[in-house]
N, C-alpha and C positions, 0 to 999 in steps of 0.2 A: 471534560475531555474523555474520549473513548479510545481504548487501545485494543488492537487485534493483531494476531500473527498472520502474515500472508506469505505465500511462496510464489515467486516469479522466475521460474526456471527456463522459460523459453522467450526468445525475442518477441514473438507474436503476443505472448502474455503481457510483456512490458508495454507494448504499444496499446493493446486493448485496455489495460489498467489505467494508463495515463489518459486515454480518451474518456474513460468513465469519470475519473476523479476530477478532471479539468472542468466538467460541467457543473460542479458544486462550488458555491461561493466561499465556503469556509476553508481555513488553512489546514494543511495536512503535512506531516513529516514522516519520513521513513528512517528508522534507526536500526543500524547494524553495528553492534558493539558500541564504540564511542563515535562512530561516524553518523551524522545526521544530514539528510538531504530533503529538499522539497519534493513531496510525493507527486507533484505535477511536472517534474523535470525528468525527461527521458535520459538526458546525459547524466544527471545526478544519480538516477537509479542504476545506470550501468557502471557507476564508480563503486558500487557496493558489491559485497560478496553474495552473489545470487544463488550459491549452492546450498545456502541455509535459509531457514525462515527469517523474515524481516518483520520488525515491529512497525505497524502503522499507527500513528498517533493522530487522531481526528480532534480538532479543537472546536467541537460542537457537541451538544447533547442531542440535537435534533438531526440525527444522521441515519435513521432507519432505512430510508430509501437507498442511500449509498451502500449500506451494509448488505441489502438484498442484491444490489447489482454486482458487488465485488465478492459475493459468496463463493464463486468458483475458485477464487484465488486464496481464500482463507484456509488456514491450517485446520484440519479436523482435530478435535479434542482426542487425545490419546494416540494420535498418529506419530 
């Protein structure tokens, strides 16, 4: 499993993010506090607090291509 912090502060970002992650076959969850939703669910994502970074849990070790594609949404270290 791979875990990264992402930020989805705009509606357009949520749509682009879901379009990207939906192309990958492995399971992914978004976690905000104790709330967990399917990362491929637009409605689920909008139920989270998007004003803060969200934890993306990717249930695959072979996710290098995905990480490259979602890099614009990833929280920068030290930010």
